[in-house]
TORPA-443459 format. One record per residue (C-alpha): x, y, z. Coordinates in nm, 2 decimals, always signed. Layout:
<nodes>
      u      v      w
      X      Y      Z
...
</nodes>
This chain:
<nodes>
      u      v      w
  +0.09  -0.39  -0.67
  -0.14  -0.10  -0.51
  +0.08  +0.23  -0.38
  +0.02  +0.26  -0.03
  -0.12  +0.60  +0.11
  +0.06  +0.83  +0.31
  -0.03  +0.81  +0.67
  -0.28  +1.05  +0.80
  -0.33  +1.13  +1.14
  -0.71  +1.02  +1.23
  -0.69  +1.16  +1.59
  -0.52  +1.41  +1.80
  -0.50  +1.54  +2.17
  -0.27  +1.46  +2.46
  -0.12  +1.21  +2.66
  -0.20  +1.30  +3.02
  -0.03  +1.15  +3.34
  +0.03  +1.32  +3.66
  +0.08  +1.69  +3.57
  +0.26  +1.60  +3.24
  +0.07  +1.68  +2.90
  +0.18  +1.56  +2.59
  +0.05  +1.67  +2.26
  -0.01  +1.37  +2.03
  -0.14  +1.26  +1.71
  -0.28  +0.93  +1.64
  -0.22  +0.69  +1.33
  -0.34  +0.35  +1.25
  -0.05  +0.09  +1.27
  -0.21  -0.18  +1.07
  -0.33  -0.17  +0.70
  -0.59  -0.44  +0.65
  -0.48  -0.68  +0.36
  -0.84  -0.74  +0.25
  -0.98  -0.84  -0.12
  -1.30  -0.68  -0.14
  -1.56  -0.81  -0.40
  -1.90  -0.66  -0.49
  -2.25  -0.81  -0.49
  -2.37  -0.79  -0.91
  -2.67  -0.95  -1.06
  -2.52  -1.27  -1.26
  -2.73  -1.17  -1.59
  -2.55  -0.81  -1.65
  -2.31  -0.80  -1.34
  -2.50  -0.43  -1.24
  -2.42  -0.35  -0.93
  -2.73  -0.46  -0.64
  -2.83  -0.24  -0.39
  -2.95  -0.32  -0.02
  -3.29  -0.21  +0.05
  -3.47  -0.20  +0.42
  -3.82  -0.40  +0.38
  -4.06  -0.41  +0.66
  -4.14  -0.74  +0.78
  -4.46  -0.70  +0.85
  -4.59  -0.51  +0.56
  -4.37  -0.63  +0.29
  -4.29  -0.28  +0.18
  -3.96  -0.09  +0.13
  -3.87  +0.18  +0.44
  -3.71  +0.47  +0.41
  -3.42  +0.60  +0.67
  -3.64  +0.88  +0.78
  -3.88  +0.63  +0.91
  -3.62  +0.40  +1.10
  -3.58  +0.40  +1.49
  -3.36  +0.24  +1.70
  -3.51  -0.03  +1.90
  -3.34  -0.26  +2.18
  -3.50  -0.65  +2.20
  -3.57  -0.74  +2.56
  -3.76  -1.06  +2.45
  -3.87  -1.24  +2.11
  -4.04  -0.96  +1.91
  -4.04  -0.72  +2.18
  -3.83  -0.39  +2.18
  -3.77  -0.08  +2.38
  -3.73  +0.24  +2.16
  -3.44  +0.45  +2.21
  -3.41  +0.80  +2.05
  -3.11  +0.95  +1.91
  -3.16  +1.22  +2.19
  -3.17  +1.01  +2.47
  -2.82  +0.81  +2.32
  -2.66  +1.15  +2.32
  -2.75  +1.21  +2.69
  -2.55  +0.89  +2.78
  -2.28  +0.94  +2.53
  -1.94  +0.98  +2.75
  -1.81  +1.32  +2.76
  -1.60  +1.48  +2.49
  -1.24  +1.48  +2.55
  -0.89  +1.54  +2.38
  -0.73  +1.36  +2.67
  -0.58  +1.01  +2.70
  -0.57  +0.99  +3.04
  -0.31  +0.72  +3.21
  -0.43  +0.61  +3.51
  -0.18  +0.31  +3.62
  +0.16  +0.20  +3.50
  +0.15  -0.18  +3.48
  +0.41  -0.45  +3.41
  +0.38  -0.58  +3.07
  +0.40  -0.93  +3.10
  +0.08  -0.89  +3.30
  -0.12  -0.82  +3.07
  -0.27  -1.12  +2.87
  -0.27  -1.08  +2.48
  -0.66  -1.15  +2.49
  -0.75  -0.82  +2.61
  -0.61  -0.63  +2.33
  -0.77  -0.52  +2.04
  -0.62  -0.26  +1.76
  -0.28  -0.07  +1.76
  -0.23  +0.27  +1.66
  +0.07  +0.46  +1.68
  +0.12  +0.80  +1.90
  +0.31  +1.10  +1.75
  +0.42  +1.38  +1.91
  +0.33  +1.73  +1.84
  +0.61  +1.97  +1.79
  +0.58  +2.10  +2.12
  +0.54  +1.77  +2.27
  +0.89  +1.62  +2.14
  +1.09  +1.63  +2.45
  +0.82  +1.52  +2.68
  +0.74  +1.26  +2.44
  +1.07  +1.11  +2.44
  +1.10  +1.12  +2.81
  +0.80  +0.91  +2.84
  +0.94  +0.65  +2.59
  +1.28  +0.61  +2.74
  +1.14  +0.60  +3.10
  +0.88  +0.34  +3.00
  +1.19  +0.08  +2.85
  +1.38  +0.12  +3.14
  +1.11  +0.05  +3.36
  +0.93  -0.21  +3.13
  +0.59  -0.07  +3.25
  +0.31  +0.01  +3.00
  +0.05  +0.28  +3.09
  -0.28  +0.18  +3.12
  -0.54  +0.49  +2.98
  -0.88  +0.56  +2.89
  -0.97  +0.82  +2.62
  -1.28  +0.91  +2.41
  -1.27  +0.88  +2.02
  -1.55  +0.89  +1.76
  -1.81  +0.89  +2.08
  -1.73  +0.58  +2.24
  -1.48  +0.55  +2.53
  -1.21  +0.31  +2.49
  -0.96  +0.14  +2.75
  -0.61  +0.11  +2.60
  -0.26  +0.03  +2.68
  +0.03  +0.25  +2.58
  +0.35  +0.11  +2.53
  +0.72  +0.20  +2.39
  +0.80  +0.01  +2.06
  +1.16  +0.13  +1.93
  +1.15  +0.52  +1.93
  +0.77  +0.56  +1.91
  +0.48  +0.50  +2.14
  +0.21  +0.23  +2.05
  -0.18  +0.27  +2.18
  -0.34  -0.07  +2.20
  -0.68  -0.02  +2.24
  -0.81  -0.31  +2.43
  -1.15  -0.53  +2.57
  -1.30  -0.44  +2.89
  -1.30  -0.74  +3.14
  -1.67  -0.77  +3.10
  -1.59  -0.83  +2.71
  -1.33  -1.12  +2.76
  -1.50  -1.47  +2.79
  -1.35  -1.65  +3.08
  -1.21  -1.99  +3.01
  -1.38  -2.16  +3.31
  -1.70  -2.11  +3.08
  -1.58  -2.32  +2.84
  -1.66  -2.70  +2.93
  -1.50  -2.85  +2.62
  -1.16  -2.76  +2.80
  -1.00  -3.14  +2.91
  -0.91  -3.02  +3.28
  -0.89  -3.38  +3.42
  -0.70  -3.52  +3.14
  -0.32  -3.65  +3.23
  -0.04  -3.62  +2.99
  +0.16  -3.96  +2.94
  +0.54  -3.85  +3.05
  +0.70  -3.97  +2.76
  +0.46  -3.78  +2.52
  +0.51  -3.49  +2.70
  +0.91  -3.50  +2.70
  +0.85  -3.57  +2.32
  +0.63  -3.30  +2.27
  +0.93  -3.07  +2.46
  +1.17  -3.15  +2.25
  +0.93  -3.09  +1.94
  +0.85  -2.72  +2.06
  +1.28  -2.70  +2.11
  +1.31  -2.76  +1.75
  +1.11  -2.54  +1.62
  +1.21  -2.26  +1.85
  +1.35  -1.95  +1.68
  +1.33  -1.56  +1.72
  +1.02  -1.42  +1.55
  +1.06  -1.29  +1.20
  +0.72  -1.14  +1.08
  +0.84  -1.10  +0.72
  +0.83  -1.54  +0.71
  +0.50  -1.50  +0.72
  +0.32  -1.40  +0.44
  -0.10  -1.41  +0.39
  -0.06  -1.68  +0.09
  -0.43  -1.67  +0.01
  -0.48  -1.31  -0.03
  -0.19  -1.28  -0.24
  -0.33  -1.59  -0.46
  -0.66  -1.44  -0.47
  -0.48  -1.11  -0.59
  -0.33  -1.29  -0.86
  -0.59  -1.47  -0.98
  -0.78  -1.15  -1.03
  -0.48  -0.99  -1.21
  -0.48  -1.31  -1.45
  -0.83  -1.31  -1.49
  -0.84  -0.95  -1.55
  -0.56  -0.98  -1.84
  -0.78  -1.26  -2.01
  -0.61  -1.56  -1.92
  -0.83  -1.83  -1.85
  -0.82  -2.00  -1.47
  -0.82  -2.38  -1.43
  -0.82  -2.54  -1.07
  -0.57  -2.80  -1.03
  -0.68  -3.07  -0.78
  -0.54  -3.03  -0.45
  -0.22  -3.26  -0.36
  -0.25  -3.55  -0.12
  -0.05  -3.56  +0.21
  +0.26  -3.76  +0.09
  +0.32  -3.80  +0.50
  +0.02  -3.95  +0.54
  -0.16  -3.96  +0.90
  +0.04  -4.12  +1.24
  -0.13  -4.40  +1.38
  -0.16  -4.26  +1.75
  -0.01  -3.99  +1.94
  +0.35  -4.09  +2.01
  +0.38  -4.15  +1.64
  +0.27  -3.82  +1.53
  +0.50  -3.67  +1.77
  +0.80  -3.91  +1.64
  +0.71  -3.82  +1.27
  +0.68  -3.42  +1.36
  +0.99  -3.45  +1.58
  +1.20  -3.61  +1.29
  +1.07  -3.45  +1.00
  +1.19  -3.10  +1.20
  +1.53  -3.25  +1.28
  +1.55  -3.30  +0.90
  +1.48  -2.94  +0.82
  +1.74  -2.84  +1.06
  +2.00  -3.04  +0.91
  +1.90  -2.90  +0.57
  +1.94  -2.54  +0.65
  +2.22  -2.37  +0.59
  +2.47  -2.25  +0.89
  +2.58  -1.93  +0.88
  +2.94  -2.04  +0.81
  +2.80  -2.19  +0.50
  +2.62  -1.90  +0.41
  +2.95  -1.69  +0.46
  +3.12  -1.95  +0.19
  +2.86  -1.87  -0.04
  +2.92  -1.56  -0.03
  +2.98  -1.36  -0.40
  +3.34  -1.26  -0.52
  +3.28  -0.87  -0.41
  +3.15  -1.01  -0.05
  +3.46  -1.26  -0.02
  +3.75  -1.16  +0.21
  +4.05  -1.07  +0.05
  +4.33  -1.31  +0.01
  +4.59  -1.28  +0.29
  +4.89  -1.13  +0.16
  +5.22  -1.36  +0.28
  +5.47  -1.17  +0.51
  +5.83  -1.10  +0.35
  +6.10  -1.37  +0.43
  +6.36  -1.27  +0.68
  +6.71  -1.24  +0.60
  +6.71  -1.63  +0.69
  +6.50  -1.70  +0.40
  +6.23  -1.84  +0.64
  +5.88  -1.70  +0.70
  +5.81  -1.58  +1.06
  +5.55  -1.80  +1.23
  +5.32  -1.64  +1.50
  +5.32  -1.83  +1.86
</nodes>
């Protein structure tokens, strides 16, 4: 398994709200677990290169002879110069300016884009901790704007454990309204029995969210396959297993079969008491010592 790199700050600035300024550094909060492949020539396995070719002259074009064009109609473009783009870029700033505080539950997750950690500089530790505790008690998040790499971002700042998380957000005009989706079944009515059974199925599968429970099985399988091939092992693809359960004939049958399966899995799952009974001898509690007998030869019994 590849060694994880030590996190490095990718941006530095300051959180501002009111007259309070907190110097901070920005760290990425996720590491993409992708498997990257290179495009090779199948004859000699040499790396392939991409070239820019003029669609009219069918000749290669070098980067110094390229310009940016915005298509306003088929094959009609408005040419934009780099200086023109720079003139309308957001003003460079090192401030993450909180404009509002809102309830976390009022933000639909569809607006979230990418998470980052905000870590204070040494001089900002006290106001940083103050903001974390205040947001935890009020259950509110800050809505802010900031500029990074010549692009303006909308962001939500919220507490997570002892730190602050900054989530970049989509602007409202970027989010597709559900009303634009014509295929959504708005007029379909649910059967009362089916609805009740669906609720029971949801209740039977309900539990605490445990992130480690969910694994990227496909990426793991690809990495293992690559490692085996690199070591000289021949890979043989096994046929896909058939679904032993089959498909239910209608919605009620599908719900009932799903509910039965969920209940069976719940019965097979060991309870907390059973798990404790299977503890190792080192972890098992020591046997209770017998109390000494009284003068009459009888043991005392608590009421």
